[in-house]
N, C-alpha and C positions, 0 to 999 in steps of 0.2 A: 399476340404471342399466348398471354395467357389463356386466350379462349381455346388456343389451340392443344394446349398442356392439358386443360380440363375435359376436354373432349376425347383427349388420349388415355387419361386416367380413367375417365368413366368407360371406355371402350375395354380394358385391361380389367376391369372390376367384373364388368358383363362377362367377359371371357372367363374370368376364375369361376364366378358364379356358374357358368353353362357349364364348364369342364367339371365341378364338384356333384352339379345335377347328373351329369350324365355318368358320373362314379357311381352315383345312387341307384338311377336306372341299370346301370351293368350289372350291379351286385341284386338286384331283383330278379333279372333274367336268370342270374346263375344260382338262385334259390335251392335248385334241384340238389345241388352240391354244396351245402351249407358251409363246410371248411373255405371252399374256394370264396364263395361270396363272403363269407368274414373277412378274408383278406381283401379284396375288392373295395369293400366299404371303408376301411381304416383310414384313407386320407379323408373322407368326409367327417370323420370325427372329431379331426382338428383344423377344419377350414371353416371361420365362421360362418361364412354365406349358408353352411348346411349343417354346422353342429350347434346351431341355434333353433333347429328345427326339432321338436319332439319326436318327430315321425323319424328321422335318421337313425335317433338313439333306440326307438323302438323296434325299427328294422334290425339294426345290430345285434339289440335282445334277442329278436326272433332267431337270429342264425344261429346264436348261441344256446338258446332252447333246443334248436333242432339237432344240434350237435349233441348235445346233453342227452335228449329223447333217445338218439339212434345208440348211445353208448349205454344208457341205462336200460334199454330193452335188452342187451345181449346179456347183462346180468340174471333174466328170467327165461333165457332160452338155453334148450338141454344143450351141454357144451358150448355155450356161450362164454367168449373171453372177452371182457369188456376192458378198454384202455382206461384205467382208473384215472392216471396223470391227465389224459384229455377229459375223462368226464368230471372231475373236480375243478379243472381249468375252466371249463365253458360254464361250470355252475357259478364260479366266482364273477364271470365277466357279465354272465346274464343279471347278476344281482345289481352290478355295475353299471352296465347299461341301461336297465329298466328305470334303476332309482336316478339315474341322470336324466331320462326322459321326465320323468314327472317333474324332476325339479326345474327343468326347461319350461315344461308345460305350465306350470304353478307360476312361472317367473311372466309368463305372457298373459295368464291371468290376472297378476297382480298389476301389470302395466295396462291393463284394458286390451289388449291385442286380441285376448281369448274372453268368451263371455263366461265359460265354465270347462273345467277339465274333463276330457271324454276319455283318458286312456286309465288313469290311477285305479279304477275299481277293478279293472281286468289284470293289470300288472300286480296289483298288489294282491289278487288271488293266485295268479301263477306262482309268485315268490312265497308265498304263504306255504302253497302245496311242495316245494321243493327244500325249503329252509331245514327240516329235519337233516336233511344228507349233508350239509353244512358239519354237521359234529363228526360224520364219519370221515370227511375228507380232513379234518383237524385233527382225528385221531390218528388216521393214517399217515400224515404228515409229522406228528409229533414223535409217534414211535419210531419213524425212520430217521429221526435226527433232521428233519427239515422244520427247524424252530420258526422261519420267516413265512413258510406255507402255513404252519398251524397258526401263528398270528393271525395270519390272514384270514383262514374260514371261522376260527373262534368268534374273531372280532366281527367278522362280517353277521353272524348268527347273533352276537350280543347288541349291534349296531341296529340290527332291524327292529328290534322292539321299541328301538327311539326314534325310528324315522317317520317325518310325516305323513308318509303313506301309507302307516299302520295306526294312525292317530285315533281312529274310531275302532280298532279290533282289538278288543279287551284280552282275546287268546294271544296274541302275540306281544301287546304291550305289557301284560300283566304275567307273561310266562314263566312259571315257577321254575324252569330250568336255566333263566337266565344268569342268575349268581353261579349256579354250578360250571355252567358253560366260561363264565367270565375268569372264573379262577383257572381253567385251563388257558383262557388266553394271558392270563398273568403269567402263568409258568413258563410258558413260551416267550412271554416278552422279557424275563427275567433272563433265560438262558440266552437272549441276544442283547443284555445290558440294555434296554429299550425302555428308560426310566419314564417317558413320558407315557408308554403303553401300560406299565404297569401301574402308575398313578391313575390312569383313565379306567383299567377296568377293575383294580383293586378296590375301587370305591363302591363297585357292583358287587363282586366277589366277597367281600369279607363278611357280606348278610348272609351267605350261606351257614346254617345252623353246625352242619357237621365239616364240611370242607373249606370254611371262610378262612381258618386258619393259614391258610396256605396264601390267601392274599394279602393277609397280615403279616407274615413271614417275609414275602417279596418285598412288601412295601417298607418293612423297616429296612432290608438291605439295601434299598434304593436310597433311604434317606442316611443310611449309614456309610456307604462306600462311594469312590470314586468322588469327584470334585463337582459342585460343592457338596457337603456333608450338610446336613440339617439335625443338630444334634438335639432340640427342641422337638420336631417332628417325629424323630427317631424315639425317644422315650415316651412320647404320646403313644405311638402305634404299639410300642413293647409293653404299655399298661392296659391298652384298650384289648391287645391278644392275652394277657393274663387274667382280664376280667371277663373276657368273652368265651376263652377257652383254658379253663384251668388247669385240664388235665395234660395240657401240650408243655412238655417240659423247656422248651424251646425259650418262650417267655418268661418262664419264672425264672430261668437260669440267666437270661441276659437281666433282667431286672435285678436281681440279686447281685451279680456280677457290677452293676451300677452302684448298687449302693455300696458295695464294699469300696469299690474305687472313690467314692466321694466320701467314704468315711462316715457312712450312716447305716453301719452296722445294727444298731438297735432299733432302727426302722424296720430294717429288713428282718431281723428275729419277729418283729411284731407282725409283720403280714406272711412271714411263712406259718407262724403258729396259725393265723386266719385260714390259710391253704389246707392246710394237716387237719383242721377240726372237720374239714369239709370233705378231704380226701386222702387218705394216710397212705401214700405209695412209697417205694422204696427210694424213689429218686430225691422226692420232696423231704423225705426224713434225712436222706443224703447230705442236701442242702442245707438243712437245719444244721446238722453238726459241722460244716464247714464255716456256718456264719458264728457258731459258739467257739469255735476255733479260732476264727478272725478276733472274736470277743475276749481272747485269751481265757475262755471258760473251759478248761481243758479237760475235767472232770465231767462235766455235760455233755461236752461233745462225746469223750468217751462212750457213754453211755448211750446217747443217741446213734453212735456207729454201730455198737452192740445190738442195737434193735433193727437196723439195716440189715446186719448178718442175720441175725435169729430169722427174720422174714424168709430168708433163703429164695429170694425173687429177684436177685440182682444188686448190681454195686457193691459184690462181696469185697472184691479186689481191690476196690478203690476206698472202702471202709476200713480194710486193714491198714492200707498206706498211710491215711487219715490217723488213724490211731497210734501208728508210728510216729508221725509228724508231731503228735501232742506231746511226745517225750523228746524226739529228737531236737526240736527247736529251742525249746527251754534249755537243753544242753548244750545248744551252741551258743546262745546268751552267756553261759558261763565259760565256754571257751574263749569267747571274746574279751569277758571280765579277767581271765588268767594271764591273756596275753599283756595286759597292760599293769598286772603286778608283779612282784618279785616271787620267786619260787622258794624264798626264805620265808614269805608272809605266810603264817597259819592259815588265812583265807584261801591262799593258793590249794593246800593238801586239803581243806573242806571242798573245796569246787571241784577238784579231781575226781573225790568220792563220790561226790554226788552226780558228776558228769557218767562216772562208769555205772553207777546206777540207772541212768535214765535210758545210756546206750543200752545196756541188759533187757529194760523193758520195752525198747522201739525194736530192737533186733527180730525177735517173734513173729513181731507184726509185720513189717517189712520181709520177711520169709515166706509168710504164709501169701501175702500178696504175689510174690515170685512165683509160689505154687501155684497160684490160681489165675495168674496172667504173665507167663513165662516171657511173652513177647513184649510186653508194656514194659520196658526198664526204665522209663520216666517215674514210674510209681515206686521202685524200689532199690535200683542201680545205684546211684550215686549215695544213696542214703547210706545202704549196707556196706559200700567200699568205705566211708568214712569210719563207720562202726568198728566194722574189721579191722581196720588199721590202728586202733585203739585198743580192741579187746583181743583179736586173734589174727595174727599174721599170716598163719598158713592159710587161714580161709581168705585173707584179703588177697595173698598172691594166686589162690584159684580163682577167685571171683574177678581180679583184673584181667586174666587171659581170657575168662568167658565173655568180660564185655567188649573186649578186643575184638572178639571172632566178628 
């Protein structure tokens, strides 16, 4: 009985092999219609009897190359209209199938089934020739909002440089465009919230001298959002970004916020002074003013914010608002103190006079912030409302109506 079962199993195995070999033969016969041939050969790519043959993958790649060549030719013909979706899809599949062909062939060399690879050199040359078009495919996909497609094409471009097929090709392996294209892959991965892809491509993209900050930004977001977060890696990335790209506000702003939250304002002030010594921008000056304010150095903060305003290059409204804060919040401390003492206490009247004085100094700054940024009510709205309640009821009523609109 066992012998019969074994014979039956062998019969079905032989039948399956014959069926898939027939599929390959049929695909070859249809090669004049590469779209049809590509569809015919698909079952052979998943059946072990043919999928372990490098020639199967080469043939599948050849069909995709024919589709690609046909569409690509239309780009150069007068009035030619190529189907770019078809063009780029066949380009990606060509890479997939030729690389798989090489992988299968190399496995056979390793096992001793083949003495040496026969196909790598030719396939590598073919892929090298069409590889630049992956960047066009990625750009088209990204610009149309197809981030999955953009990640696929940009990723293929970058991955090729690390593929064994190009191990001896210095032009591909050390392609100076790799870090730049890796940045684009990172941006697409970030839009998809694909952390694994962000980590993979940011490791390459961050090394680009001009655009590497994009990878580090996305890397910081990947470490800092979602589950799980990694605060240690986030801080390392922010510090790396601040060091490599000191002109990028994102890293400096986040680093200073971190120091404030941790109560390390003195450390932050020392670092921002070092940054300002190399690159005195309105933003970095503004950050220093905020740090001085947090350190309760109100006079120093006001002087710094006035320097920002004098530059007239940005952060004007924000600086006026912060100068208002330098008067308003010390006044609030006195308001809090008065809430705990008797109105008959001489200290109460003394505090009230001081509150009025501070409010009168704060008001013009918030009003200037309102003039410069009327839509940004967070800079001035509630602050002025509190001040007007104390100083001018008519202005309070008018502002209350305005804020309610």
